[in-house]
C-alpha positions, 0 to 999 in steps of 0.5 A, spaced: 069 590 166 072 588 172 078 586 169 079 592 165 078 596 172 084 592 175 088 593 169 087 600 170 089 601 177 095 597 176 097 601 171 096 607 175 100 604 181 106 602 177 106 609 174 106 613 181 111 608 183 116 610 177 119 617 180 122 618 173 116 618 170 112 622 175 118 627 174 117 628 166 110 628 166 108 633 172 114 636 174 118 637 168 113 641 164 111 645 171 119 647 171 119 649 164 113 654 165 116 657 171 123 658 168 121 661 161 116 665 165 121 668 170 127 668 164 122 672 160 118 676 165 123 682 164 124 682 157 119 688 156 123 692 161 130 691 157 134 697 157 141 698 154 147 702 156 150 707 151 156 711 151 156 717 147 162 721 145 160 728 142 166 731 139 163 736 136 159 742 139 154 744 133 147 744 133 146 738 129 151 734 133 147 736 139 140 734 136 143 727 135 145 727 142 138 729 144 135 724 140 139 718 142 137 720 150 130 720 148 130 713 146 126 709 151 131 703 151 137 707 151 140 709 158 146 714 155 152 716 158 157 721 156 165 721 156 171 721 152 172 715 147 178 711 150 174 711 157 168 709 154 171 704 149 174 701 156 167 700 159 165 697 153 170 692 153 169 691 160 162 689 159 159 695 163 156 698 157 153 695 151 155 700 145 159 707 144 156 712 139 162 717 137 160 723 133 166 726 130 168 734 129 167 739 124 160 736 122 157 743 120 163 744 115 162 737 112 155 739 111 157 745 108 161 742 103 156 737 101 160 731 104 157 725 108 158 725 116 160 718 119 157 717 126 161 711 128 158 706 133 163 701 137 160 694 139 161 687 141 159 682 136 160 677 142 154 680 145 149 678 139 142 680 142 145 687 144 148 688 137 141 685 134 137 690 137 142 696 138 145 697 131 138 697 127 135 702 132 141 707 131 140 706 124 133 708 124 135 714 129 140 716 124 135 715 118 130 720 122 135 725 123 137 725 116 130 726 113 128 731 119 134 736 117 135 735 109 129 731 107 133 726 104 137 720 108 144 722 105 147 727 110 149 722 116 151 715 115 152 710 121 159 706 121 159 700 125 166 698 128 167 691 132 171 692 138 173 684 137 180 683 133 176 677 129 170 676 126 164 673 130 158 669 127 152 667 131 155 660 132 161 662 135 158 665 141 153 658 141 159 653 141 162 655 148 155 654 151 154 648 148 161 646 151 159 648 158 152 644 157 156 638 155 161 639 161 155 639 166 151 633 163 158 629 164 159 631 171 152 630 174 150 624 170 157 621 172 154 620 179 149 615 177 154 610 176 156 609 183 148 609 185 147 604 180 153 600 183 150 601 190 143 599 188 146 592 185 150 591 192 157 592 187 160 597 192 158 592 198 162 586 194 168 591 193 168 593 201 170 585 202 176 586 197 182 589 199 180 595 194 180 601 197 173 605 196 177 612 194 181 608 189 174 606 185 172 613 186 179 616 183 178 611 177 171 614 176 173 621 176 179 620 172 175 617 167 170 623 167 176 627 166 179 624 160 172 623 157 171 631 158 178 632 154 176 628 148 169 631 148 172 638 148 176 637 142 171 633 138 166 639 139 171 644 137 174 640 131 167 639 129 165 647 130 171 649 126 171 644 120 164 644 119 162 652 121 169 655 121 169 657 128 175 659 131 178 658 138 182 664 139 184 664 146 189 659 150 188 652 149 192 650 156 187 655 159 181 652 156 183 645 157 184 647 165 177 650 165 174 644 162 178 640 168 176 644 173 168 645 171 168 637 170 171 636 177 166 641 180 160 638 177 162 631 179 162 633 186 156 637 185 153 630 182 156 626 188 153 630 193 146 630 190 145 623 190 149 622 196 143 619 200 139 616 193 138 609 194 136 607 187 138 610 180 130 612 179 130 616 185 137 619 183 135 621 176 129 626 178 134 629 183 139 630 178 134 633 173 132 638 178 139 641 179 140 640 171 134 644 168 135 650 172 142 651 171 141 650 163 136 656 163 138 661 168 146 661 167 146 665 161 149 660 156 143 660 152 138 665 154 141 673 154 142 675 161 139 682 160 132 678 159 132 676 166 128 681 171 132 683 177 130 679 182 133 673 178 140 676 178 142 673 185 140 666 182 144 667 176 150 669 180 149 663 185 149 658 179 156 655 177 154 654 170 154 661 169 161 662 171 163 656 167 160 659 161 162 666 162 170 663 162 169 659 156 166 665 152 172 669 154 177 664 152 174 661 146 172 668 143 174 673 147 167 675 149 165 681 154 166 678 160 160 678 165 165 677 171 173 677 171 176 670 169 179 670 176 173 670 179 170 665 175 175 660 177 175 662 184 167 661 184 168 654 181 173 652 185 169 654 191 163 650 189 168 644 188 171 644 195 164 645 198 160 640 194 166 634 195 166 636 202 159 635 203 159 629 198 164 625 203 160 626 209 154 624 206 155 619 201 152 612 203 156 606 200 151 601 202 
């Protein structure tokens, strides 16, 4: 029994000395509870902004307008078609419903009336919710007016010039995640060399430390480009995903994103003495970015108090930029702002990393 007790105590001591094991056993599940709780705590209060263009002043068109305005999840604003479509392309609203003119005349002739809904297929969650609700509204209006669902029909019009599937909207997020991993975990190499006294030995040679860092950064940039081409090639060959934007802009964003997260990684582990000590720090930075940046979870699910966090995370801007370039998705922010914010994160993190990094 005494031997069993000593072994048990020894196992617990070894466990509590292992920071990585502590993180994944206790901190990691708690992070998930808070992150998922925060992300989806606003799911019950989601509303969608709908632009309504009523080109007819008849009683049926007014009835459709009133019905749309009574839908609890819709916030309806009226206006002209072109201005509302511009708002849709700019991400200010989620869909545009256009009611045509001459409804009473068409009904008198027994002709069906097409109610057109314009939507952005790159906003998958909005499209999956809005389109079925609108179809139910049109069906209800039909039954109420005529007793049979034949008078009004819902015509769906995409504002995209190309067809998009769900996988098309996921690939940019996967690419952003890959750049995040490549940049953050690259910093562990220097920590490992510091721990093994390799950096100290380099200090006794004519090799400049800046040369070593530059080689590491260049190595990561080359890996990022190869990784990007591989991801896009597999997505295209296996799933038919199209890259509709400019290749040079995309590769430039990949390089900028990689440099940004390399800088953040170097800053994060600037004072870490061991790889085991650095790993939880990287994980603490990585997981909130993955789940709060909007690259996989819909932004509209997040409650208002989480939006400032979303706006502060660099991965938010990288994922938004990738979506705009790769699938011409509706932007969260202008592309120029995405670039400026990533550049600011790069400059600040590099300055802090240079000032704080411990070489020995």
